[in-house]
RODO-2510 file (C-alpha; in nm, 4 decimals, decimal comma):
residues 524
     n   res          X          Y          Z
     1     x     0,0635     0,7659     2,0969
     2     x    -0,2500     0,9807     2,1064
     3     x    -0,3349     1,2210     1,8260
     4     x    -0,2557     1,5431     2,0134
     5     x     0,0735     1,4000     2,1375
     6     x     0,2122     1,4410     1,7866
     7     x     0,2256     1,8167     1,8473
     8     x     0,3299     1,7862     2,2118
     9     x     0,6281     1,5692     2,1193
    10     x     0,7597     1,8133     1,8596
    11     x     0,7043     2,1093     2,0954
    12     x     0,9397     1,9407     2,3435
    13     x     1,1975     1,8400     2,0826
    14     x     1,2032     2,1516     1,8643
    15     x     0,9789     2,4238     2,0130
    16     x     1,0996     2,7008     1,7804
    17     x     1,0692     2,5005     1,4571
    18     x     0,7890     2,6035     1,2184
    19     x     0,4776     2,3891     1,2495
    20     x     0,2019     2,5603     1,0506
    21     x     0,1883     2,8288     0,7873
    22     x    -0,1187     3,0154     0,6672
    23     x    -0,1683     3,3407     0,4781
    24     x     0,2061     3,4057     0,4542
    25     x     0,2769     3,3710     0,8276
    26     x     0,4065     3,0786     1,0339
    27     x     0,3698     2,9583     1,3930
    28     x     0,6164     2,7312     1,5698
    29     x     0,5453     2,4061     1,7515
    30     x     0,5490     2,5646     2,0966
    31     x     0,2947     2,8311     1,9993
    32     x     0,0721     2,5701     1,8392
    33     x     0,0986     2,3424     2,1419
    34     x     0,0055     2,6279     2,3759
    35     x    -0,3021     2,7063     2,1670
    36     x    -0,4051     2,3388     2,1693
    37     x    -0,3734     2,3351     2,5498
    38     x    -0,6051     2,6349     2,5860
    39     x    -0,8682     2,4776     2,3621
    40     x    -0,8421     2,1466     2,5486
    41     x    -0,8762     2,2994     2,8938
    42     x    -1,1728     2,5105     2,7866
    43     x    -1,3555     2,2209     2,6212
    44     x    -1,2911     1,9904     2,9166
    45     x    -1,4513     2,2524     3,1413
    46     x    -1,7755     2,2717     2,9402
    47     x    -1,8236     1,9137     2,8219
    48     x    -2,0275     1,6831     3,0433
    49     x    -1,8225     1,3762     2,9503
    50     x    -1,5469     1,2499     2,7267
    51     x    -1,6191     1,1321     2,3720
    52     x    -1,8630     1,4184     2,3103
    53     x    -1,8630     1,5263     1,9474
    54     x    -1,7303     1,8710     1,8579
    55     x    -1,8176     1,9999     1,5108
    56     x    -1,5580     2,2240     1,3449
    57     x    -1,7002     2,4119     1,0475
    58     x    -1,4513     2,6594     0,9042
    59     x    -1,1852     2,7175     0,6415
    60     x    -0,8274     2,6066     0,7026
    61     x    -0,6400     2,8130     0,9588
    62     x    -0,4042     2,7733     1,2520
    63     x    -0,7070     2,8161     1,4809
    64     x    -0,8874     2,5358     1,2991
    65     x    -0,5946     2,2988     1,3529
    66     x    -0,5635     2,4041     1,7183
    67     x    -0,9321     2,3231     1,7593
    68     x    -0,9028     1,9737     1,6104
    69     x    -0,6097     1,8743     1,8285
    70     x    -0,7571     2,0549     2,1291
    71     x    -1,0679     1,8393     2,0963
    72     x    -0,8415     1,5352     2,0988
    73     x    -0,6637     1,6442     2,4171
    74     x    -0,9952     1,7233     2,5879
    75     x    -1,1129     1,3672     2,5254
    76     x    -1,3682     1,4729     2,2649
    77     x    -1,4328     1,3493     1,9115
    78     x    -1,3540     1,5979     1,6334
    79     x    -1,6022     1,6215     1,3472
    80     x    -1,4390     1,8365     1,0791
    81     x    -1,6993     1,9616     0,8317
    82     x    -1,5946     2,0550     0,4797
    83     x    -1,6344     2,4350     0,4600
    84     x    -1,7854     2,4177     0,1106
    85     x    -2,0871     2,2224     0,2374
    86     x    -2,4155     2,4105     0,2574
    87     x    -2,6656     2,4322     0,5419
    88     x    -2,8615     2,1112     0,4588
    89     x    -2,5466     1,8963     0,4652
    90     x    -2,4106     2,0681     0,7775
    91     x    -2,7423     2,0217     0,9569
    92     x    -2,7446     1,6527     0,8666
    93     x    -2,3902     1,5929     0,9923
    94     x    -2,4361     1,7841     1,3198
    95     x    -2,7681     1,6127     1,3871
    96     x    -2,6357     1,2676     1,2993
    97     x    -2,3373     1,2841     1,5353
    98     x    -2,5311     1,4828     1,8000
    99     x    -2,2474     1,7328     1,8367
   100     x    -2,2638     1,9320     2,1597
   101     x    -2,0106     2,2009     2,0621
   102     x    -1,9823     2,3931     1,7356
   103     x    -1,6606     2,5785     1,6482
   104     x    -1,7017     2,8124     1,3538
   105     x    -1,6910     3,1704     1,2236
   106     x    -1,9592     3,4352     1,2660
   107     x    -2,0593     3,4225     0,8981
   108     x    -2,1107     3,0453     0,9059
   109     x    -2,2820     3,0590     1,2454
   110     x    -2,5347     3,3058     1,1046
   111     x    -2,6169     3,0672     0,8186
   112     x    -2,7237     2,7951     1,0609
   113     x    -3,0352     2,7701     1,2752
   114     x    -2,9466     2,6238     1,6144
   115     x    -3,3142     2,5714     1,6902
   116     x    -3,2927     2,2895     1,4351
   117     x    -2,9791     2,1578     1,6046
   118     x    -3,0851     2,0991     1,9659
   119     x    -2,7781     1,8932     2,0558
   120     x    -2,5549     2,2043     2,0314
   121     x    -2,5004     2,3470     2,3815
   122     x    -2,2004     2,5697     2,3142
   123     x    -2,0687     2,7683     2,0183
   124     x    -1,7113     2,8937     1,9822
   125     x    -1,6602     3,1786     1,7356
   126     x    -1,3223     3,2522     1,5799
   127     x    -1,4113     3,6116     1,4995
   128     x    -1,6693     3,8850     1,5599
   129     x    -1,8122     4,0218     1,8799
   130     x    -2,1614     3,8795     1,8955
   131     x    -2,3361     3,9194     2,2273
   132     x    -2,3716     3,6299     2,4669
   133     x    -2,6678     3,6443     2,7012
   134     x    -2,6959     3,2822     2,8079
   135     x    -2,3391     3,1498     2,8196
   136     x    -2,3839     2,9555     2,4972
   137     x    -2,1554     3,1629     2,2719
   138     x    -1,7827     3,1822     2,3481
   139     x    -1,5077     3,3754     2,1727
   140     x    -1,1736     3,2457     2,0573
   141     x    -0,9638     3,5319     2,1933
   142     x    -1,1135     3,4816     2,5403
   143     x    -1,0360     3,1089     2,5320
   144     x    -0,6769     3,1754     2,4296
   145     x    -0,6420     3,4253     2,7179
   146     x    -0,7567     3,1820     2,9876
   147     x    -0,5299     3,1037     3,2804
   148     x    -0,5124     2,7265     3,2398
   149     x    -0,2580     2,6557     3,5133
   150     x    -0,5123     2,4836     3,7350
   151     x    -0,7214     2,3434     3,4501
   152     x    -0,4539     2,1128     3,3072
   153     x    -0,5021     1,8696     3,5967
   154     x    -0,8632     1,8148     3,4896
   155     x    -0,7743     1,6875     3,1425
   156     x    -0,8835     1,3243     3,1006
   157     x    -0,6610     1,0205     3,0679
   158     x    -0,7121     0,8383     2,7390
   159     x    -0,5918     0,5297     2,5557
   160     x    -0,5147     0,4771     2,1880
   161     x    -0,8397     0,2932     2,1162
   162     x    -1,0567     0,5858     2,2326
   163     x    -1,2455     0,7652     1,9570
   164     x    -1,0709     1,0709     1,8120
   165     x    -1,2583     1,1764     1,4985
   166     x    -1,5509     1,1135     1,2658
   167     x    -1,5005     1,1762     0,8927
   168     x    -1,8212     1,2030     0,6924
   169     x    -1,8220     1,0461     0,3487
   170     x    -2,1036     0,9922     0,1001
   171     x    -2,2785     0,6593     0,1221
   172     x    -2,3826     0,4512    -0,1766
   173     x    -2,7547     0,4835    -0,1051
   174     x    -2,8137     0,8243     0,0446
   175     x    -2,6791     1,0784     0,2901
   176     x    -2,3247     1,0997     0,4215
   177     x    -2,2073     0,8376     0,6700
   178     x    -1,9747     0,9125     0,9613
   179     x    -1,6613     0,6966     0,9587
   180     x    -1,5462     0,6516     1,3202
   181     x    -1,1708     0,6665     1,3858
   182     x    -0,9613     0,6117     1,6964
   183     x    -0,6356     0,7762     1,7972
   184     x    -0,4697     0,4517     1,6914
   185     x    -0,6257     0,4639     1,3444
   186     x    -0,4989     0,8173     1,2843
   187     x    -0,1524     0,7892     1,4363
   188     x    -0,0632     0,4491     1,2919
   189     x    -0,2090     0,5709     0,9633
   190     x     0,0460     0,8524     0,9623
   191     x     0,3248     0,6127     1,0639
   192     x     0,2285     0,3805     0,7782
   193     x     0,2478     0,6552     0,5162
   194     x     0,5740     0,7923     0,6548
   195     x     0,7181     0,4404     0,6228
   196     x     0,7173     0,4733     0,2425
   197     x     0,7024     0,8467     0,1721
   198     x     1,0425     1,0230     0,1879
   199     x     0,9184     1,2871     0,4357
   200     x     1,1945     1,4537     0,6400
   201     x     1,1941     1,6914     0,9357
   202     x     1,2877     1,9867     0,7141
   203     x     1,0081     1,9255     0,4637
   204     x     0,7248     2,1715     0,4092
   205     x     0,3968     2,0117     0,2995
   206     x     0,1264     2,1986     0,1114
   207     x    -0,2188     2,1222     0,2566
   208     x    -0,4741     2,2047    -0,0138
   209     x    -0,7207     1,9186     0,0300
   210     x    -1,0018     1,9659     0,2856
   211     x    -0,9149     1,8627     0,6407
   212     x    -1,2474     1,6743     0,6415
   213     x    -1,0949     1,4445     0,3764
   214     x    -0,8844     1,1619     0,5189
   215     x    -0,5723     1,2392     0,3170
   216     x    -0,6187     1,6120     0,3599
   217     x    -0,6095     1,5548     0,7352
   218     x    -0,3111     1,3263     0,6924
   219     x    -0,1002     1,6165     0,5688
   220     x    -0,1159     1,7423     0,9270
   221     x    -0,0396     1,4108     1,0962
   222     x     0,2433     1,3275     0,8556
   223     x     0,4041     1,6676     0,9174
   224     x     0,3614     1,6548     1,2948
   225     x     0,4863     1,2957     1,3198
   226     x     0,8101     1,3766     1,1369
   227     x     0,8635     1,7268     1,2759
   228     x     0,8043     1,8774     0,9326
   229     x     0,5780     2,1778     0,8719
   230     x     0,2533     2,2243     0,6840
   231     x     0,1290     2,5235     0,4857
   232     x    -0,2511     2,5591     0,4900
   233     x    -0,4287     2,6824     0,1814
   234     x    -0,7879     2,6657     0,0637
   235     x    -0,7692     2,5932    -0,3059
   236     x    -0,8405     2,8907    -0,5297
   237     x    -0,6571     2,8692    -0,8613
   238     x    -0,3481     2,7020    -1,0047
   239     x    -0,1636     3,0310    -0,9643
   240     x    -0,2261     3,0222    -0,5880
   241     x    -0,0758     2,6733    -0,5618
   242     x     0,2290     2,7659    -0,7687
   243     x     0,2775     3,0903    -0,5756
   244     x     0,2616     2,9077    -0,2416
   245     x     0,5169     2,6458    -0,3476
   246     x     0,7527     2,9097    -0,4870
   247     x     0,7187     3,1696    -0,2104
   248     x     0,7472     2,9253     0,0811
   249     x     0,9793     2,6719    -0,0845
   250     x     0,7376     2,3883    -0,0207
   251     x     0,8733     2,0394    -0,0808
   252     x     0,5610     1,8234    -0,1113
   253     x     0,1973     1,8463    -0,2099
   254     x    -0,0956     1,6073    -0,2391
   255     x    -0,3810     1,6762    -0,4828
   256     x    -0,6737     1,4934    -0,6390
   257     x    -0,6830     1,4251    -1,0168
   258     x    -0,8933     1,7318    -1,1190
   259     x    -0,6398     1,9631    -0,9542
   260     x    -0,3489     1,7804    -1,1169
   261     x    -0,5215     1,8196    -1,4544
   262     x    -0,5490     2,1945    -1,4015
   263     x    -0,1914     2,2200    -1,2803
   264     x    -0,0593     2,0238    -1,5784
   265     x    -0,2367     2,2681    -1,8123
   266     x    -0,1375     2,5753    -1,6098
   267     x     0,0853     2,8617    -1,7172
   268     x     0,3883     2,8369    -1,4892
   269     x     0,7611     2,7869    -1,5198
   270     x     0,9494     2,4782    -1,4032
   271     x     1,1754     2,6803    -1,1732
   272     x     0,8699     2,7924    -0,9735
   273     x     0,8256     2,4348    -0,8474
   274     x     1,1930     2,3473    -0,8130
   275     x     1,1607     2,3083    -0,4341
   276     x     0,9252     2,0075    -0,4703
   277     x     1,0873     1,6760    -0,3784
   278     x     0,7822     1,4544    -0,4250
   279     x     0,4083     1,4766    -0,4934
   280     x     0,1125     1,2498    -0,4199
   281     x    -0,2090     1,1695    -0,6019
   282     x    -0,5162     1,0377    -0,4233
   283     x    -0,8946     1,0413    -0,4627
   284     x    -0,8984     0,8647    -0,8001
   285     x    -0,6751     0,7533    -1,0827
   286     x    -0,4597     1,0234    -1,2382
   287     x    -0,4920     1,0207    -1,6209
   288     x    -0,1709     0,8811    -1,7688
   289     x    -0,1334     1,1750    -2,0087
   290     x    -0,1519     1,4180    -1,7153
   291     x     0,1082     1,2240    -1,5180
   292     x     0,3364     1,2267    -1,8231
   293     x     0,3010     1,6049    -1,8494
   294     x     0,3783     1,6544    -1,4820
   295     x     0,6828     1,4289    -1,4930
   296     x     0,8132     1,6258    -1,7912
   297     x     0,7550     1,9632    -1,6241
   298     x     0,8832     1,8718    -1,2752
   299     x     1,1180     1,5791    -1,3457
   300     x     1,3047     1,6321    -1,0170
   301     x     0,9943     1,5468    -0,8052
   302     x     0,9105     1,1841    -0,7290
   303     x     0,5443     1,0921    -0,7998
   304     x     0,3571     0,8652    -0,5585
   305     x     0,0234     0,7255    -0,6759
   306     x    -0,2020     0,6322    -0,3833
   307     x    -0,5296     0,4501    -0,3327
   308     x    -0,7445     0,4378    -0,0227
   309     x    -1,0873     0,4610     0,1303
   310     x    -1,1983     0,6598     0,4331
   311     x    -1,3140     0,3409     0,6055
   312     x    -0,9564     0,2092     0,6067
   313     x    -0,7445     0,5206     0,5520
   314     x    -0,4786     0,4374     0,2896
   315     x    -0,4741     0,0956     0,1260
   316     x    -0,2102     0,0942    -0,1474
   317     x     0,0579     0,2976    -0,3169
   318     x     0,2633     0,2604    -0,6347
   319     x     0,6336     0,3366    -0,5835
   320     x     0,7772     0,5793    -0,8412
   321     x     1,0124     0,3136    -0,9800
   322     x     0,7137     0,1064    -1,0993
   323     x     0,5295     0,3849    -1,2831
   324     x     0,6659     0,3117    -1,6285
   325     x     0,6164    -0,0638    -1,6235
   326     x     0,2733    -0,0549    -1,4500
   327     x     0,1138     0,2819    -1,5347
   328     x    -0,2432     0,1635    -1,4683
   329     x    -0,1761    -0,0125    -1,1362
   330     x    -0,2525     0,1413    -0,7958
   331     x     0,0293    -0,0602    -0,6410
   332     x     0,0527    -0,2849    -0,3377
   333     x    -0,0581    -0,2624     0,0250
   334     x     0,0984     0,0051     0,2436
   335     x     0,2700    -0,0960     0,5704
   336     x     0,0303    -0,2112     0,8475
   337     x    -0,2395    -0,3022     0,5927
   338     x    -0,3423    -0,6374     0,4491
   339     x    -0,5247    -0,5993     0,1176
   340     x    -0,6790    -0,8933    -0,0669
   341     x    -0,9026    -0,9645    -0,3640
   342     x    -1,1938    -1,1865    -0,2565
   343     x    -1,4425    -1,3596    -0,4891
   344     x    -1,8126    -1,4206    -0,4256
   345     x    -1,7356    -1,7558    -0,2635
   346     x    -1,5257    -1,5812     0,0011
   347     x    -1,1954    -1,7118    -0,1326
   348     x    -0,8869    -1,5212    -0,2352
   349     x    -0,8779    -1,4652    -0,6101
   350     x    -0,6179    -1,6086    -0,8423
   351     x    -0,4068    -1,3635    -1,0453
   352     x    -0,6194    -1,1657    -1,2942
   353     x    -0,9446    -1,2984    -1,1405
   354     x    -1,1857    -1,0144    -1,0603
   355     x    -1,3050    -0,9761    -0,7019
   356     x    -1,3751    -0,7238    -0,4281
   357     x    -1,0883    -0,5427    -0,2590
   358     x    -1,0915    -0,6243     0,1128
   359     x    -0,8768    -0,4330     0,3620
   360     x    -0,7919    -0,5627     0,7101
   361     x    -0,5528    -0,4608     0,9841
   362     x    -0,5061    -0,1852     1,2393
   363     x    -0,6009     0,0913     0,9937
   364     x    -0,9594    -0,0326     0,9554
   365     x    -1,1984     0,2159     1,1152
   366     x    -1,4572     0,1401     1,3808
   367     x    -1,7569     0,1459     1,1481
   368     x    -2,0222     0,4095     1,0791
   369     x    -2,1477     0,6377     1,3523
   370     x    -2,5062     0,5731     1,4599
   371     x    -2,5640     0,3220     1,1768
   372     x    -2,5237    -0,0422     1,2844
   373     x    -2,6985    -0,1792     0,9743
   374     x    -2,4599    -0,0137     0,7287
   375     x    -2,1672    -0,1014     0,9533
   376     x    -2,2623    -0,4701     0,9508
   377     x    -2,3036    -0,4614     0,5733
   378     x    -1,9577    -0,3146     0,5109
   379     x    -1,7447    -0,4300     0,8063
   380     x    -1,7244    -0,8064     0,8367
   381     x    -1,5021    -1,0802     0,9712
   382     x    -1,1805    -1,1021     0,7715
   383     x    -1,1677    -1,3710     0,5002
   384     x    -1,1317    -1,7203     0,6421
   385     x    -0,7711    -1,7460     0,5300
   386     x    -0,6882    -1,4675     0,7765
   387     x    -0,9198    -1,5494     1,0650
   388     x    -0,7543    -1,8579     1,2137
   389     x    -0,6918    -1,6920     1,5476
   390     x    -0,8429    -1,6750     1,8945
   391     x    -0,9949    -1,3310     1,8368
   392     x    -1,1673    -1,2451     1,5073
   393     x    -1,0069    -0,9894     1,2824
   394     x    -1,2345    -0,7430     1,1089
   395     x    -1,2080    -0,6141     0,7556
   396     x    -1,3798    -0,3543     0,5407
   397     x    -1,5261    -0,4609     0,2075
   398     x    -1,4461    -0,1656    -0,0194
   399     x    -1,7053    -0,2094    -0,2946
   400     x    -1,4231    -0,1797    -0,5498
   401     x    -1,3857    -0,4599    -0,8043
   402     x    -1,0155    -0,5146    -0,8753
   403     x    -0,7625    -0,7789    -0,9752
   404     x    -0,3957    -0,8554    -0,9091
   405     x    -0,1232    -0,9522    -1,1527
   406     x     0,1242    -1,2352    -1,0928
   407     x     0,3483    -1,0061    -0,8870
   408     x     0,0679    -0,8848    -0,6604
   409     x     0,0087    -0,5379    -0,8049
   410     x    -0,3549    -0,4219    -0,7981
   411     x    -0,5646    -0,2849    -1,0863
   412     x    -0,9063    -0,1172    -1,0650
   413     x    -1,2005    -0,2571    -1,2659
   414     x    -1,5273    -0,0983    -1,1438
   415     x    -1,7541    -0,0196    -0,8478
   416     x    -2,0173    -0,2566    -0,7078
   417     x    -2,2501     0,0322    -0,6247
   418     x    -2,3690     0,3533    -0,7920
   419     x    -2,1331     0,5953    -0,6182
   420     x    -2,0033     0,8718    -0,8409
   421     x    -1,6352     0,9680    -0,8033
   422     x    -1,5987     1,3336    -0,8989
   423     x    -1,3328     1,5906    -0,8097
   424     x    -1,1884     1,3438    -0,5593
   425     x    -1,5208     1,3109    -0,3720
   426     x    -1,7576     1,0165    -0,3498
   427     x    -2,1096     1,1362    -0,4272
   428     x    -2,4304     0,9446    -0,3710
   429     x    -2,6629     0,9891    -0,6709
   430     x    -2,9612     0,9583    -0,4372
   431     x    -2,8460     1,2581    -0,2337
   432     x    -2,8363     1,4748    -0,5468
   433     x    -3,1690     1,3325    -0,6635
   434     x    -3,3348     1,4364    -0,3370
   435     x    -3,2451     1,7994    -0,4048
   436     x    -3,3511     1,7915    -0,7713
   437     x    -3,6840     1,6388    -0,6681
   438     x    -3,7559     1,9525    -0,4638
   439     x    -3,7394     2,1684    -0,7780
   440     x    -4,0730     2,2849    -0,9143
   441     x    -4,2422     2,0681    -1,1786
   442     x    -3,9968     1,7743    -1,1462
   443     x    -4,1756     1,4391    -1,1278
   444     x    -3,8860     1,1955    -1,1734
   445     x    -3,5058     1,2206    -1,1793
   446     x    -3,2094     0,9871    -1,2164
   447     x    -2,8537     1,1032    -1,1477
   448     x    -2,5558     0,9242    -1,3045
   449     x    -2,1830     0,9782    -1,3421
   450     x    -2,0279     0,9880    -1,6888
   451     x    -1,6571     0,9833    -1,7801
   452     x    -1,4899     1,3237    -1,7620
   453     x    -1,1258     1,3925    -1,8478
   454     x    -1,0708     1,6363    -1,5593
   455     x    -1,3252     1,5428    -1,2910
   456     x    -1,3022     1,1653    -1,3229
   457     x    -1,6796     1,1577    -1,3579
   458     x    -1,9246     1,4382    -1,4287
   459     x    -2,2651     1,4371    -1,2600
   460     x    -2,5589     1,4317    -1,5021
   461     x    -2,9249     1,4625    -1,3981
   462     x    -3,1894     1,3112    -1,6291
   463     x    -3,5216     1,4773    -1,5479
   464     x    -3,8860     1,4094    -1,6269
   465     x    -4,0624     1,7428    -1,5798
   466     x    -4,3977     1,8914    -1,6688
   467     x    -4,2139     2,2090    -1,7703
   468     x    -3,9135     2,1954    -2,0019
   469     x    -3,7992     2,5490    -2,0704
   470     x    -3,4756     2,7442    -2,0495
   471     x    -3,6034     2,9368    -1,7487
   472     x    -3,6985     2,6122    -1,5699
   473     x    -3,3514     2,4711    -1,6413
   474     x    -3,1925     2,7860    -1,4998
   475     x    -3,4122     2,7621    -1,1896
   476     x    -3,3071     2,3981    -1,1314
   477     x    -2,9406     2,4905    -1,1564
   478     x    -2,9779     2,7796    -0,9124
   479     x    -3,1758     2,5639    -0,6695
   480     x    -2,9065     2,2950    -0,6704
   481     x    -2,6304     2,5521    -0,6216
   482     x    -2,8122     2,6878    -0,3182
   483     x    -2,8613     2,3434    -0,1621
   484     x    -2,5475     2,1519    -0,2606
   485     x    -2,1706     2,2061    -0,2512
   486     x    -2,0330     2,2886    -0,5942
   487     x    -1,8865     1,9418    -0,6581
   488     x    -2,2343     1,7848    -0,6177
   489     x    -2,4155     2,0192    -0,8584
   490     x    -2,4914     1,8365    -1,1884
   491     x    -2,2819     1,9508    -1,4828
   492     x    -2,5680     1,8730    -1,7203
   493     x    -2,9465     1,8470    -1,6942
   494     x    -3,1254     1,6437    -1,9594
   495     x    -3,5010     1,6411    -2,0075
   496     x    -3,6705     1,3148    -2,1002
   497     x    -4,0312     1,2031    -2,1362
   498     x    -3,9808     0,8655    -1,9671
   499     x    -3,7340     0,7113    -1,7239
   500     x    -3,6930     0,3360    -1,7889
   501     x    -3,7169     0,0989    -1,4921
   502     x    -3,5691    -0,2473    -1,4425
   503     x    -3,7526    -0,5652    -1,3459
   504     x    -3,7450    -0,4609    -0,9786
   505     x    -3,9251    -0,1378    -1,0539
   506     x    -3,6121     0,0722    -0,9901
   507     x    -3,4778     0,3302    -1,2300
   508     x    -3,2424     0,1654    -1,4770
   509     x    -2,9189     0,3589    -1,4306
   510     x    -2,7314     0,1211    -1,6609
   511     x    -2,9584     0,2287    -1,9473
   512     x    -2,8496     0,5901    -1,9078
   513     x    -2,4848     0,4987    -1,8517
   514     x    -2,4876     0,3089    -2,1806
   515     x    -2,6808     0,5791    -2,3669
   516     x    -2,4853     0,8824    -2,2519
   517     x    -2,1525     0,7513    -2,1243
   518     x    -1,9706     0,7353    -2,4576
   519     x    -2,1318     1,0541    -2,5891
   520     x    -2,0202     1,2601    -2,2905
   521     x    -1,6766     1,0992    -2,2842
   522     x    -1,6240     1,2263    -2,6388
   523     x    -1,7504     1,5739    -2,5450
   524     x    -1,5410     1,6053    -2,2309
***
């Protein structure tokens, strides 16, 4: 099955059933399918070839979802950009994937400079009435009004191993990397999750996580695969989440730990969430005290703890019946995934032996877009115990150090690299450092992550500056807020006279982790 066929199938089976909700209104599967068809026919008419990248930079909406699946049906590759990203990150993503079409709103379009993005040949605007003198700018309402009767025949034929999407995720040593996914990756990924989640055709899923995030996007594919519906909401406050669940009788929601922390502390009544049948955690370990609070406040909802990486979609889940006996485990492999712990000698680890988590199988992505070196470093032949076959099987080395108990349940130990996990996002310290370096008077900077009860880790910038005043500190904060999405802005700036280096001449991050880690853990 191809990605867009998820919607097509449900439109044939149950055309009048609700598919998507947003801002207190709902559209059915037939309406959504018709919108997807219009987008697909239009894109196919302007793209020079299949597999062109189409960047979608907007908040969640029915139009946004129609665009993603329309790109799929047109034979393009959808690049969904997190709407909270700022111009520098958007420019980097669009330039890296060489997107030829940009779908966005007028306000976001005006923030960008297409002169700096020469690959963009066409822009589709959801709103506004900006003039179009050269055929480059197109308007959503005009696309949806097209007569596509004769255009449907021009839609390309595709197979499941064609590319469907690129999800950008922070790399361990710098700017975001584009994880390349096929139709097969996305559809079988949804089938794998549905195999263990109790999702039914009458369920209503709350989609709060960004659609640029693998599990945020999966809320759509899980709903469309099962014939369920999905309510789109850009996260605002706990009250907005509770109101949405109560008002629309939603039955499932997936959040990252910082949002669960806020919800557990929130002022709401149990009956407001009585419609929930189950809930999912992803993007980091949920604090055990928070999970206990949630289970006490919504005891009727089954909790599913999940673990995954964008490069291989989901990896593991912990069934609700194992929560009490293994509260710190992230479970076992999901269906269609083989997950192992491999030591430095390339052998599978014994129980309780620490090693790197390695994921193989059909869910493994196709590598990083436009980056063969990083792809070769992360995607390798599967461990020898799995590779006795005519064709080699490929696996992704996660960078996570873990171990298994005697019954095969996994437990997290640490990361091999310096990535910071905050608010459910992976953040490269070097990417934040690059922005801080552009502040006036800053000569050196090291960015680290320290334990934080709500965020998982808080970003801290240690700065050597020729000026160390309150006004300079304020200027650094404002500069970072203008250049970075909010989750990447350091929570604390610390001035220092000297930044220690290790024997290789690199900044000694471990020194600062040791010095400040425990202090900040106590504060937070």
